[in-house]
Z-matrix of the N, CA and C atoms (Angstrom, degrees):
N
C 1 1.448
C 2 1.530 1 108.13
N 3 1.356 2 114.91 1 136.63
C 4 1.502 3 120.17 2 173.31
C 5 1.539 4 109.05 3 -65.43
N 6 1.334 5 112.68 4 142.90
C 7 1.455 6 117.04 5 -177.83
C 8 1.538 7 114.31 6 -58.47
N 9 1.323 8 114.92 7 -37.19
C 10 1.510 9 119.78 8 178.34
C 11 1.486 10 109.38 9 -58.76
N 12 1.355 11 115.89 10 -51.54
C 13 1.415 12 118.66 11 178.96
C 14 1.494 13 114.34 12 -63.92
N 15 1.260 14 117.85 13 -34.29
C 16 1.494 15 122.19 14 178.09
C 17 1.501 16 110.88 15 -60.09
N 18 1.351 17 116.40 16 -46.09
C 19 1.412 18 122.82 17 -177.17
C 20 1.497 19 111.98 18 -71.03
N 21 1.312 20 120.42 19 -37.25
C 22 1.450 21 123.91 20 -179.13
C 23 1.572 22 108.59 21 -72.38
N 24 1.282 23 119.63 22 -37.01
C 25 1.540 24 120.19 23 -174.43
C 26 1.472 25 113.20 24 -96.85
N 27 1.324 26 119.59 25 -1.67
C 28 1.410 27 120.68 26 -177.76
C 29 1.547 28 111.30 27 -63.85
N 30 1.282 29 117.59 28 131.44
C 31 1.459 30 123.34 29 174.40
C 32 1.524 31 109.93 30 -145.17
N 33 1.285 32 119.70 31 151.91
C 34 1.424 33 124.52 32 -177.54
C 35 1.552 34 108.63 33 -72.22
N 36 1.277 35 117.64 34 136.57
C 37 1.435 36 125.69 35 176.12
C 38 1.513 37 110.19 36 -90.75
N 39 1.377 38 117.47 37 122.69
C 40 1.473 39 118.59 38 -176.05
C 41 1.491 40 113.21 39 -110.98
N 42 1.340 41 118.46 40 0.22
C 43 1.483 42 126.07 41 176.61
C 44 1.540 43 108.17 42 -137.63
N 45 1.265 44 117.60 43 123.50
C 46 1.440 45 124.44 44 175.72
C 47 1.533 46 111.50 45 -111.74
N 48 1.329 47 115.26 46 156.27
C 49 1.526 48 118.66 47 174.75
C 50 1.537 49 104.44 48 -90.36
N 51 1.328 50 114.46 49 113.12
C 52 1.505 51 119.47 50 -174.33
C 53 1.542 52 111.83 51 -75.79
N 54 1.364 53 117.90 52 -6.06
C 55 1.478 54 121.65 53 -178.10
C 56 1.521 55 111.08 54 -89.80
N 57 1.322 56 117.27 55 -10.50
C 58 1.443 57 119.81 56 -177.97
C 59 1.526 58 113.21 57 -112.69
N 60 1.345 59 114.43 58 137.18
C 61 1.422 60 121.10 59 -178.01
C 62 1.617 61 107.94 60 -98.58
N 63 1.330 62 113.83 61 170.59
C 64 1.442 63 119.05 62 174.30
C 65 1.468 64 108.34 63 -98.84
N 66 1.330 65 119.06 64 123.41
C 67 1.488 66 122.61 65 179.51
C 68 1.551 67 111.42 66 -55.89
N 69 1.287 68 117.56 67 146.72
C 70 1.426 69 120.43 68 -176.23
C 71 1.534 70 112.63 69 -62.67
N 72 1.321 71 120.25 70 -36.76
C 73 1.429 72 122.55 71 178.30
C 74 1.577 73 112.04 72 -63.62
N 75 1.309 74 115.83 73 -38.17
C 76 1.445 75 120.81 74 175.03
C 77 1.505 76 112.69 75 -66.84
N 78 1.302 77 116.36 76 -44.56
C 79 1.458 78 122.30 77 176.36
C 80 1.517 79 111.32 78 -60.74
N 81 1.408 80 117.44 79 -41.12
C 82 1.406 81 121.28 80 177.89
C 83 1.556 82 110.79 81 -58.48
N 84 1.265 83 116.26 82 -41.42
C 85 1.484 84 121.76 83 177.75
C 86 1.473 85 112.56 84 -63.32
N 87 1.300 86 115.60 85 -43.04
C 88 1.474 87 120.36 86 176.85
C 89 1.512 88 112.97 87 -62.94
N 90 1.339 89 116.39 88 -43.17
C 91 1.503 90 120.68 89 178.53
C 92 1.476 91 114.95 90 -68.20
N 93 1.342 92 116.81 91 -26.69
C 94 1.458 93 122.51 92 -177.20
C 95 1.545 94 108.69 93 -79.98
N 96 1.271 95 117.06 94 -28.36
C 97 1.487 96 121.58 95 -168.67
C 98 1.549 97 110.37 96 -59.27
N 99 1.282 98 123.68 97 -44.95
C 100 1.455 99 123.33 98 -178.29
C 101 1.517 100 113.62 99 -55.87
N 102 1.301 101 117.85 100 -25.86
C 103 1.496 102 121.64 101 -177.00
C 104 1.473 103 111.64 102 -71.01
N 105 1.330 104 116.23 103 -14.95
C 106 1.459 105 120.15 104 178.79
C 107 1.559 106 112.68 105 -82.09
N 108 1.359 107 113.73 106 -12.18
C 109 1.499 108 118.43 107 -179.11
C 110 1.547 109 108.91 108 -82.76
N 111 1.376 110 113.24 109 156.31
C 112 1.426 111 116.03 110 -179.91
C 113 1.557 112 112.42 111 -77.31
N 114 1.379 113 114.60 112 157.24
C 115 1.438 114 117.75 113 -178.09
C 116 1.581 115 107.42 114 -150.54
N 117 1.341 116 117.45 115 130.70
C 118 1.454 117 120.80 116 -176.91
C 119 1.488 118 110.40 117 -53.96
N 120 1.312 119 115.33 118 127.99
C 121 1.453 120 119.93 119 178.14
C 122 1.522 121 113.87 120 76.29
N 123 1.290 122 116.64 121 6.81
C 124 1.544 123 120.63 122 -171.78
C 125 1.528 124 111.95 123 45.85
N 126 1.356 125 116.13 124 45.43
C 127 1.452 126 118.72 125 -175.28
C 128 1.580 127 111.98 126 -100.18
N 129 1.267 128 116.14 127 -32.00
C 130 1.480 129 122.55 128 179.97
C 131 1.583 130 107.90 129 50.92
N 132 1.331 131 116.35 130 64.20
C 133 1.412 132 120.77 131 -177.78
C 134 1.547 133 111.78 132 -72.78
N 135 1.307 134 119.88 133 -20.32
C 136 1.467 135 122.04 134 -174.48
C 137 1.545 136 109.19 135 -67.76
N 138 1.350 137 110.63 136 153.90
C 139 1.426 138 120.93 137 174.92
C 140 1.524 139 108.46 138 -136.24
N 141 1.296 140 118.31 139 146.85
C 142 1.431 141 124.06 140 178.30
C 143 1.531 142 113.00 141 -117.52
N 144 1.369 143 117.19 142 135.23
C 145 1.461 144 121.79 143 171.22
C 146 1.521 145 109.66 144 -98.36
N 147 1.330 146 115.12 145 122.41
C 148 1.467 147 121.58 146 -174.54
C 149 1.504 148 110.89 147 -100.23
N 150 1.321 149 120.48 148 118.41
C 151 1.477 150 123.46 149 -176.33
C 152 1.508 151 104.49 150 -116.28
N 153 1.335 152 117.31 151 116.84
C 154 1.470 153 128.05 152 177.69
C 155 1.508 154 106.68 153 -93.37
N 156 1.381 155 116.14 154 133.26
C 157 1.470 156 118.39 155 178.82
C 158 1.537 157 111.03 156 -64.22
N 159 1.314 158 115.10 157 -32.37
C 160 1.506 159 119.86 158 -176.01
C 161 1.547 160 109.37 159 -73.62
N 162 1.348 161 117.49 160 -12.49
C 163 1.487 162 118.96 161 -177.59
C 164 1.534 163 108.41 162 -122.68
N 165 1.349 164 114.07 163 22.37
C 166 1.519 165 114.48 164 -173.66
C 167 1.576 166 110.99 165 -65.68
N 168 1.316 167 110.68 166 137.31
C 169 1.424 168 123.16 167 179.04
C 170 1.530 169 108.52 168 -79.68
N 171 1.308 170 119.02 169 107.51
C 172 1.495 171 121.98 170 -175.78
C 173 1.484 172 112.93 171 -59.59
N 174 1.317 173 119.19 172 -32.53
C 175 1.470 174 120.26 173 179.63
C 176 1.543 175 112.57 174 -79.90
N 177 1.319 176 118.44 175 -33.51
C 178 1.473 177 122.41 176 -177.71
C 179 1.565 178 108.77 177 -84.39
N 180 1.306 179 117.83 178 -33.97
C 181 1.466 180 119.39 179 -170.96
C 182 1.525 181 114.97 180 -55.96
N 183 1.275 182 122.71 181 -43.36
C 184 1.529 183 119.02 182 179.94
C 185 1.483 184 113.34 183 -52.75
N 186 1.377 185 115.19 184 -38.93
C 187 1.443 186 116.94 185 -177.61
C 188 1.620 187 109.74 186 -75.75
N 189 1.242 188 116.50 187 -33.65
C 190 1.513 189 120.49 188 174.16
C 191 1.487 190 107.84 189 -65.00
N 192 1.282 191 122.10 190 -47.92
C 193 1.455 192 128.46 191 -176.37
C 194 1.535 193 108.64 192 -61.27
N 195 1.304 194 114.76 193 -44.19
C 196 1.491 195 117.69 194 176.42
C 197 1.563 196 113.05 195 -61.41
N 198 1.359 197 113.87 196 -45.48
C 199 1.493 198 118.41 197 -178.41
C 200 1.530 199 107.87 198 -64.42
N 201 1.316 200 120.09 199 -23.84
C 202 1.420 201 122.82 200 -179.25
C 203 1.512 202 109.85 201 -95.40
N 204 1.360 203 117.26 202 15.97
C 205 1.441 204 127.62 203 171.91
C 206 1.498 205 113.19 204 64.06
N 207 1.284 206 115.81 205 28.00
C 208 1.500 207 125.34 206 167.38
C 209 1.552 208 110.12 207 54.70
N 210 1.246 209 116.44 208 42.53
C 211 1.503 210 119.35 209 177.71
C 212 1.474 211 111.62 210 -84.20
N 213 1.328 212 117.02 211 135.91
C 214 1.499 213 121.71 212 -169.31
C 215 1.532 214 111.76 213 -60.78
N 216 1.340 215 115.81 214 -40.55
C 217 1.482 216 115.57 215 -174.48
C 218 1.601 217 110.02 216 -69.75
N 219 1.342 218 116.65 217 -20.53
C 220 1.409 219 120.32 218 176.14
C 221 1.532 220 110.61 219 -71.97
N 222 1.337 221 115.44 220 -36.17
C 223 1.445 222 121.03 221 173.56
C 224 1.568 223 111.83 222 -62.12
N 225 1.335 224 115.82 223 -41.17
C 226 1.461 225 124.94 224 -177.11
C 227 1.520 226 116.15 225 -75.60
N 228 1.353 227 117.08 226 -29.55
C 229 1.512 228 124.59 227 -173.85
C 230 1.522 229 111.37 228 -54.87
N 231 1.334 230 113.60 229 136.17
C 232 1.450 231 118.36 230 178.55
C 233 1.569 232 111.31 231 -73.00
N 234 1.330 233 115.43 232 -29.68
C 235 1.435 234 122.11 233 -178.01
C 236 1.521 235 110.89 234 -139.25
N 237 1.293 236 120.20 235 136.18
C 238 1.415 237 125.09 236 167.29
C 239 1.509 238 109.89 237 -118.51
N 240 1.340 239 117.56 238 138.61
C 241 1.444 240 118.85 239 175.86
C 242 1.520 241 107.43 240 -128.03
N 243 1.283 242 116.89 241 120.13
C 244 1.554 243 123.24 242 178.83
C 245 1.470 244 110.27 243 -106.03
N 246 1.330 245 117.50 244 125.75
C 247 1.456 246 126.09 245 -177.60
C 248 1.488 247 110.93 246 -94.45
N 249 1.317 248 119.18 247 143.37
C 250 1.474 249 124.12 248 170.47
C 251 1.505 250 108.95 249 -142.92
N 252 1.328 251 115.62 250 153.02
C 253 1.484 252 120.30 251 177.26
C 254 1.512 253 112.37 252 -115.23
N 255 1.315 254 116.50 253 163.11
C 256 1.478 255 121.98 254 -172.65
C 257 1.563 256 107.80 255 -127.96
N 258 1.287 257 117.72 256 85.82
C 259 1.517 258 117.71 257 -172.20
C 260 1.518 259 113.11 258 -62.55
N 261 1.327 260 118.37 259 -41.67
C 262 1.449 261 120.25 260 179.64
C 263 1.518 262 114.50 261 -67.15
N 264 1.296 263 117.04 262 -39.65
C 265 1.489 264 123.21 263 174.07
C 266 1.480 265 109.61 264 -63.07
N 267 1.389 266 116.75 265 -44.78
C 268 1.459 267 118.87 266 179.33
C 269 1.508 268 111.24 267 -59.30
N 270 1.377 269 117.23 268 -48.32
C 271 1.487 270 120.62 269 -174.72
C 272 1.615 271 107.68 270 -57.49
N 273 1.285 272 118.38 271 -43.93
C 274 1.433 273 120.20 272 179.61
C 275 1.487 274 112.30 273 -59.44
N 276 1.297 275 117.57 274 -48.71
C 277 1.497 276 121.86 275 -176.24
C 278 1.608 277 106.62 276 -69.76
N 279 1.316 278 117.18 277 -37.67
C 280 1.450 279 116.30 278 179.28
C 281 1.529 280 114.76 279 -62.24
N 282 1.317 281 115.15 280 -39.92
C 283 1.421 282 117.86 281 175.30
C 284 1.569 283 111.75 282 -62.47
N 285 1.291 284 115.36 283 -44.55
C 286 1.492 285 118.59 284 175.45
C 287 1.548 286 112.61 285 -56.96
N 288 1.337 287 116.12 286 -44.92
C 289 1.430 288 121.93 287 -174.94
C 290 1.529 289 109.37 288 -66.44
N 291 1.304 290 117.32 289 -47.20
C 292 1.440 291 121.87 290 177.06
C 293 1.519 292 112.44 291 -56.16
N 294 1.366 293 115.36 292 -47.71
C 295 1.412 294 119.31 293 177.68
C 296 1.513 295 111.70 294 -58.66
N 297 1.324 296 119.87 295 -38.87
C 298 1.492 297 122.02 296 178.50
C 299 1.493 298 111.04 297 -67.50
N 300 1.306 299 118.63 298 -35.97
C 301 1.489 300 120.69 299 177.33
C 302 1.514 301 109.21 300 -65.41
N 303 1.298 302 120.30 301 -36.72
C 304 1.469 303 122.98 302 179.75
C 305 1.572 304 107.85 303 -68.39
N 306 1.315 305 114.77 304 -41.98
C 307 1.481 306 118.77 305 -177.28
C 308 1.510 307 109.69 306 -64.23
N 309 1.323 308 116.11 307 -35.99
C 310 1.524 309 120.89 308 178.42
C 311 1.503 310 112.57 309 -83.28
N 312 1.301 311 114.68 310 0.36
C 313 1.538 312 118.85 311 178.93
C 314 1.503 313 112.58 312 61.68
N 315 1.344 314 115.47 313 32.89
C 316 1.449 315 118.50 314 176.61
C 317 1.516 316 111.63 315 -94.14
N 318 1.354 317 117.71 316 -16.56
C 319 1.439 318 122.71 317 169.13
C 320 1.531 319 108.67 318 -136.39
N 321 1.354 320 119.98 319 154.30
C 322 1.366 321 122.91 320 179.78
C 323 1.529 322 109.61 321 -80.66
N 324 1.311 323 119.77 322 152.09
C 325 1.524 324 123.87 323 176.54
C 326 1.513 325 111.24 324 -50.64
N 327 1.347 326 115.49 325 -44.09
C 328 1.471 327 116.91 326 -175.98
C 329 1.556 328 111.05 327 -63.30
N 330 1.272 329 115.70 328 -37.47
C 331 1.483 330 122.36 329 178.51
C 332 1.562 331 109.19 330 -67.44
N 333 1.346 332 115.21 331 -34.24
C 334 1.458 333 117.32 332 178.28
C 335 1.532 334 112.44 333 -64.09
N 336 1.339 335 114.29 334 -31.97
C 337 1.531 336 116.58 335 178.61
C 338 1.503 337 109.38 336 -69.86
N 339 1.280 338 118.02 337 -35.64
C 340 1.524 339 119.95 338 177.97
C 341 1.553 340 107.90 339 -63.88
N 342 1.298 341 113.67 340 -44.78
C 343 1.558 342 117.29 341 -177.44
C 344 1.515 343 109.38 342 -62.62
N 345 1.328 344 116.00 343 -43.47
C 346 1.519 345 119.28 344 -174.03
C 347 1.490 346 110.05 345 -72.00
N 348 1.359 347 120.87 346 -19.20
C 349 1.435 348 124.08 347 -178.57
C 350 1.553 349 110.81 348 -59.01
N 351 1.313 350 114.80 349 -26.64
C 352 1.508 351 116.06 350 -174.03
C 353 1.525 352 109.39 351 -69.79
N 354 1.349 353 118.07 352 -18.03
C 355 1.484 354 120.17 353 179.34
C 356 1.499 355 113.38 354 -109.28
N 357 1.254 356 120.94 355 4.56
C 358 1.435 357 122.52 356 -179.03
C 359 1.555 358 114.12 357 -60.84
N 360 1.257 359 114.46 358 -30.57
C 361 1.490 360 117.53 359 177.30
C 362 1.511 361 116.07 360 -73.74
N 363 1.345 362 113.00 361 -6.20
C 364 1.493 363 115.31 362 177.74
C 365 1.536 364 111.13 363 99.96
N 366 1.377 365 116.77 364 160.11
C 367 1.427 366 118.97 365 -173.78
C 368 1.554 367 111.80 366 -71.40
N 369 1.282 368 118.10 367 -12.59
C 370 1.480 369 119.30 368 -177.57
C 371 1.522 370 110.76 369 -90.05
N 372 1.345 371 117.09 370 -1.01
C 373 1.475 372 117.19 371 -179.09
C 374 1.469 373 112.94 372 -66.59
N 375 1.378 374 116.49 373 135.91
C 376 1.456 375 119.76 374 -171.52
C 377 1.544 376 110.49 375 -63.11
N 378 1.297 377 120.71 376 -35.50
C 379 1.477 378 119.21 377 -177.53
C 380 1.471 379 110.16 378 -64.98
N 381 1.358 380 119.50 379 -33.58
C 382 1.422 381 122.00 380 -177.93
C 383 1.525 382 110.14 381 -70.15
N 384 1.304 383 116.85 382 -45.69
C 385 1.513 384 120.61 383 175.27
C 386 1.455 385 110.35 384 -60.26
N 387 1.289 386 120.19 385 -47.36
C 388 1.501 387 121.74 386 -178.57
C 389 1.526 388 110.88 387 -60.15
N 390 1.338 389 117.11 388 -39.09
C 391 1.418 390 119.62 389 178.85
C 392 1.503 391 111.45 390 -65.77
N 393 1.342 392 119.53 391 -44.42
C 394 1.388 393 121.71 392 -179.10
C 395 1.515 394 114.88 393 -64.66
N 396 1.312 395 114.24 394 -38.18
C 397 1.523 396 121.99 395 173.16
C 398 1.510 397 110.82 396 -59.19
N 399 1.333 398 114.73 397 -44.53
C 400 1.451 399 121.68 398 175.62
C 401 1.533 400 114.68 399 -55.24
N 402 1.295 401 114.23 400 -47.56
C 403 1.464 402 122.14 401 177.27
C 404 1.544 403 109.51 402 -65.91
N 405 1.306 404 120.44 403 -40.46
C 406 1.456 405 124.04 404 178.16
C 407 1.507 406 110.41 405 -61.26
N 408 1.399 407 116.39 406 -37.48
C 409 1.456 408 122.34 407 -179.35
C 410 1.516 409 114.44 408 -65.00
N 411 1.415 410 111.79 409 -27.86
C 412 1.518 411 115.10 410 172.62
C 413 1.478 412 111.25 411 -62.95
N 414 1.392 413 117.22 412 -37.67
C 415 1.439 414 123.14 413 177.98
C 416 1.510 415 109.17 414 -67.37
N 417 1.375 416 119.44 415 -43.44
C 418 1.461 417 119.05 416 175.99
C 419 1.492 418 113.08 417 -56.00
N 420 1.317 419 115.26 418 -42.27
C 421 1.462 420 119.68 419 -178.17
C 422 1.510 421 107.64 420 -64.70
N 423 1.336 422 121.54 421 -42.85
C 424 1.455 423 122.88 422 177.16
C 425 1.474 424 113.16 423 -57.79
N 426 1.363 425 112.95 424 -42.08
C 427 1.487 426 116.40 425 -179.64
C 428 1.518 427 110.89 426 -69.08
N 429 1.314 428 118.11 427 -36.36
C 430 1.495 429 119.61 428 179.15
C 431 1.524 430 110.50 429 -64.77
N 432 1.296 431 116.79 430 -46.76
C 433 1.529 432 121.39 431 -178.18
C 434 1.446 433 110.38 432 -64.31
N 435 1.331 434 118.40 433 -36.87
C 436 1.534 435 122.75 434 177.81
C 437 1.533 436 109.49 435 -64.26
N 438 1.341 437 114.59 436 -44.45
C 439 1.471 438 118.76 437 178.82
C 440 1.511 439 109.70 438 -61.57
N 441 1.299 440 120.35 439 -46.78
C 442 1.439 441 122.59 440 -178.22
C 443 1.505 442 111.04 441 -63.27
N 444 1.367 443 117.34 442 -38.16
C 445 1.435 444 123.53 443 177.38
C 446 1.528 445 111.55 444 -59.92
N 447 1.341 446 113.70 445 -31.23
C 448 1.494 447 118.06 446 179.50
C 449 1.473 448 114.57 447 -86.15
N 450 1.361 449 116.37 448 5.75
C 451 1.467 450 121.25 449 -176.86
C 452 1.462 451 121.52 450 91.99
N 453 1.315 452 114.71 451 -0.82
C 454 1.488 453 122.27 452 -179.67
C 455 1.553 454 107.72 453 -78.84
N 456 1.363 455 111.68 454 161.33
C 457 1.447 456 117.14 455 163.99
C 458 1.515 457 105.45 456 -92.40
N 459 1.422 458 115.72 457 158.46
C 460 1.424 459 120.65 458 179.73
C 461 1.498 460 109.09 459 -151.87
N 462 1.301 461 117.11 460 147.63
C 463 1.432 462 123.00 461 178.29
C 464 1.568 463 108.96 462 -146.95
N 465 1.265 464 118.24 463 129.98
C 466 1.454 465 123.27 464 175.01
C 467 1.535 466 106.70 465 -91.61
N 468 1.328 467 117.75 466 119.47
C 469 1.478 468 120.38 467 -174.09
C 470 1.500 469 109.94 468 -124.31
N 471 1.348 470 113.16 469 158.42
C 472 1.464 471 122.81 470 -177.74
C 473 1.506 472 108.81 471 -86.60
N 474 1.368 473 115.21 472 171.22
C 475 1.433 474 119.39 473 178.82
C 476 1.538 475 106.25 474 -153.57
N 477 1.337 476 113.66 475 170.47
C 478 1.442 477 120.53 476 165.21
C 479 1.494 478 111.25 477 -89.15
N 480 1.312 479 119.61 478 100.26
C 481 1.508 480 121.47 479 -166.48
C 482 1.497 481 114.85 480 -51.42
N 483 1.299 482 115.64 481 -50.48
C 484 1.496 483 120.11 482 -174.69
C 485 1.510 484 110.10 483 -65.06
N 486 1.369 485 116.49 484 -41.86
C 487 1.439 486 117.32 485 179.70
C 488 1.477 487 114.36 486 -67.58
N 489 1.361 488 115.15 487 -37.45
C 490 1.484 489 119.54 488 178.47
C 491 1.517 490 109.88 489 -67.94
N 492 1.341 491 119.05 490 -41.47
C 493 1.466 492 121.55 491 174.45
C 494 1.479 493 112.92 492 -56.11
N 495 1.303 494 118.50 493 -41.30
C 496 1.449 495 122.68 494 179.33
C 497 1.518 496 110.28 495 -66.36
N 498 1.319 497 114.63 496 -44.03
C 499 1.507 498 120.36 497 -174.46
C 500 1.529 499 109.00 498 -67.12
N 501 1.327 500 116.90 499 -32.30
C 502 1.510 501 119.43 500 -173.16
C 503 1.530 502 108.33 501 -104.53
N 504 1.298 503 120.36 502 10.04
C 505 1.470 504 124.91 503 178.20
C 506 1.510 505 113.87 504 55.82
N 507 1.376 506 113.99 505 37.57
C 508 1.464 507 120.17 506 176.76
C 509 1.477 508 109.06 507 -76.07
N 510 1.337 509 119.54 508 126.23
C 511 1.528 510 120.33 509 -175.48
C 512 1.469 511 112.01 510 -62.85
N 513 1.324 512 113.25 511 160.78
C 514 1.473 513 122.79 512 -175.25
C 515 1.509 514 115.25 513 -62.43
N 516 1.358 515 116.15 514 -26.76
C 517 1.464 516 122.09 515 -176.47
C 518 1.557 517 110.26 516 -81.42
N 519 1.294 518 116.68 517 -4.81
C 520 1.518 519 120.16 518 178.05
C 521 1.533 520 106.79 519 -105.15
N 522 1.349 521 113.07 520 153.02
C 523 1.508 522 117.01 521 -179.77
C 524 1.538 523 108.31 522 -124.50
N 525 1.309 524 113.51 523 120.91
C 526 1.425 525 120.06 524 177.28
C 527 1.552 526 111.72 525 -66.41
N 528 1.357 527 115.71 526 136.05
C 529 1.460 528 120.94 527 177.40
C 530 1.491 529 105.86 528 -75.56
N 531 1.362 530 119.08 529 116.72
C 532 1.457 531 121.64 530 -173.92
C 533 1.530 532 113.21 531 -63.06
N 534 1.313 533 116.17 532 -30.86
C 535 1.525 534 119.77 533 177.63
C 536 1.487 535 107.76 534 -115.71
N 537 1.263 536 116.44 535 33.35
C 538 1.503 537 120.40 536 -176.97
C 539 1.536 538 115.61 537 -116.22
N 540 1.320 539 118.44 538 40.90
C 541 1.429 540 123.69 539 174.26
C 542 1.506 541 106.55 540 -113.95
N 543 1.367 542 114.05 541 126.20
C 544 1.445 543 120.14 542 -176.90
C 545 1.584 544 107.82 543 -110.23
N 546 1.303 545 114.61 544 124.53
C 547 1.494 546 123.09 545 177.62
C 548 1.510 547 108.20 546 -98.15
N 549 1.277 548 121.65 547 126.51
C 550 1.503 549 124.97 548 -177.95
C 551 1.524 550 109.11 549 -129.84
N 552 1.329 551 115.17 550 147.34
C 553 1.466 552 121.23 551 170.64
C 554 1.473 553 106.90 552 171.02
N 555 1.329 554 115.77 553 -175.08
C 556 1.454 555 121.54 554 -175.52
C 557 1.578 556 104.66 555 -89.93
N 558 1.353 557 117.52 556 132.45
C 559 1.445 558 119.11 557 -176.90
C 560 1.580 559 109.05 558 -58.90
N 561 1.334 560 117.06 559 141.82
C 562 1.429 561 121.35 560 174.58
C 563 1.548 562 113.19 561 -56.98
N 564 1.308 563 119.78 562 137.88
C 565 1.457 564 117.84 563 -176.09
C 566 1.506 565 113.20 564 -86.92
N 567 1.365 566 118.69 565 -7.40
C 568 1.461 567 119.78 566 -175.98
C 569 1.552 568 111.80 567 -101.19
N 570 1.343 569 115.72 568 14.42
C 571 1.513 570 118.53 569 178.52
C 572 1.503 571 105.80 570 -129.97
N 573 1.310 572 115.63 571 150.98
C 574 1.512 573 120.10 572 177.61
C 575 1.549 574 111.18 573 -58.46
N 576 1.316 575 115.15 574 143.29
C 577 1.455 576 118.90 575 173.22
C 578 1.562 577 111.29 576 -60.36
N 579 1.343 578 119.70 577 148.95
C 580 1.457 579 120.02 578 173.07
C 581 1.466 580 112.76 579 -44.82
N 582 1.328 581 121.42 580 144.28
C 583 1.415 582 125.00 581 -176.75
C 584 1.516 583 109.53 582 -79.99
N 585 1.358 584 117.59 583 105.57
C 586 1.392 585 122.41 584 178.49
C 587 1.496 586 114.19 585 -73.79
N 588 1.252 587 117.97 586 -6.23
C 589 1.457 588 122.51 587 177.95
C 590 1.475 589 114.25 588 -102.73
N 591 1.351 590 118.00 589 4.37
C 592 1.446 591 121.82 590 179.28
C 593 1.491 592 109.45 591 -55.89
N 594 1.375 593 118.81 592 140.76
C 595 1.455 594 120.53 593 -174.78
C 596 1.533 595 114.35 594 -64.41
N 597 1.343 596 111.72 595 145.40
C 598 1.448 597 119.60 596 171.92
C 599 1.462 598 109.41 597 -124.92
N 600 1.329 599 118.66 598 157.67
C 601 1.448 600 118.03 599 178.58
C 602 1.536 601 110.62 600 -65.68
N 603 1.320 602 115.52 601 157.94
C 604 1.417 603 120.86 602 174.50
C 605 1.521 604 108.11 603 -64.36
N 606 1.332 605 119.48 604 142.89
C 607 1.456 606 122.05 605 -177.61
C 608 1.496 607 111.07 606 -53.22
N 609 1.302 608 117.55 607 -50.99
C 610 1.482 609 118.97 608 -170.64
C 611 1.466 610 113.13 609 -78.05
N 612 1.338 611 118.91 610 -1.81
C 613 1.440 612 122.57 611 169.80
C 614 1.555 613 111.77 612 -77.62
N 615 1.326 614 115.38 613 -13.63
C 616 1.449 615 119.68 614 -171.61
C 617 1.568 616 111.80 615 -99.01
N 618 1.355 617 115.25 616 -8.57
C 619 1.441 618 119.03 617 -172.60
C 620 1.486 619 110.85 618 -128.14
N 621 1.313 620 114.00 619 155.25
C 622 1.513 621 123.39 620 169.75
C 623 1.522 622 111.44 621 -114.39
N 624 1.322 623 116.20 622 159.84
C 625 1.460 624 123.11 623 -174.18
C 626 1.530 625 109.34 624 -107.06
N 627 1.348 626 114.45 625 100.97
C 628 1.498 627 121.15 626 172.39
C 629 1.520 628 110.47 627 83.97
N 630 1.299 629 122.37 628 -47.87
C 631 1.434 630 124.85 629 -177.38
C 632 1.550 631 107.87 630 -137.36
N 633 1.296 632 113.73 631 156.99
C 634 1.475 633 117.34 632 179.22
C 635 1.553 634 109.91 633 -64.27
N 636 1.338 635 111.73 634 132.32
C 637 1.465 636 116.66 635 177.02
C 638 1.560 637 113.85 636 101.52
N 639 1.294 638 117.14 637 -22.64
C 640 1.487 639 121.30 638 179.40
C 641 1.469 640 111.97 639 -82.19
N 642 1.307 641 118.35 640 115.66
C 643 1.452 642 119.83 641 -172.15
C 644 1.579 643 111.59 642 -62.03
N 645 1.272 644 117.43 643 140.29
C 646 1.466 645 123.96 644 177.05
C 647 1.499 646 105.00 645 -93.92
N 648 1.322 647 117.50 646 124.11
C 649 1.423 648 120.83 647 -179.27
C 650 1.546 649 110.11 648 -114.25
N 651 1.343 650 114.28 649 145.57
C 652 1.455 651 119.52 650 -177.56
C 653 1.542 652 106.81 651 175.47
N 654 1.370 653 113.96 652 -171.31
C 655 1.377 654 119.70 653 -177.21
C 656 1.568 655 115.74 654 -105.32
N 657 1.324 656 111.29 655 -15.36
C 658 1.513 657 117.52 656 -177.17
C 659 1.526 658 108.82 657 -66.03
N 660 1.278 659 115.11 658 131.17
C 661 1.474 660 120.26 659 171.75
C 662 1.557 661 116.92 660 78.16
N 663 1.373 662 114.91 661 0.68
C 664 1.421 663 117.72 662 176.28
C 665 1.507 664 114.50 663 77.55
């Protein structure tokens, strides 16, 4: 599918066929897609926990389902992928990578100081965690679009981060992405396809020109 068509027609799938699994080769493509996205310092601190419906742990699943707010499509999905980031791990690798760039004379030492200033407040700084979650979400988006391109249905869903971390034994130094759980599967055949004609805001209603509040004018999006 062409990228433009994929973006225009993408809609969240709210009903999956629980009798169909996702082939391994398709899942591999989905899991590889986030690595194409940029990441500060080329560190890729995020990690994903892959939960296959066919291999669901009957003892663990109730806690996972509750952390995902007991949504029916979560129960039906063939695969769930939950993303988490590791701020402390990222900070250590980022320092190493910046130092290597200086040694290779790819950046100036003064520039290195500016780059390292983003982690001076420590790995627990809120701005650092928010930034890493934002970068991880680019990967979630890439995985979602790759799944849809392969014919799957996909939905990005929210969670109770602390509860999901406990259920999946995610360590305390990692932070679960609250809106970073991707549900995948084949769309159910007995319900209408998501409405690709559902209204969207006009493009220029979503942007400002130069400063906040200044209308952006143009012809794109009507």
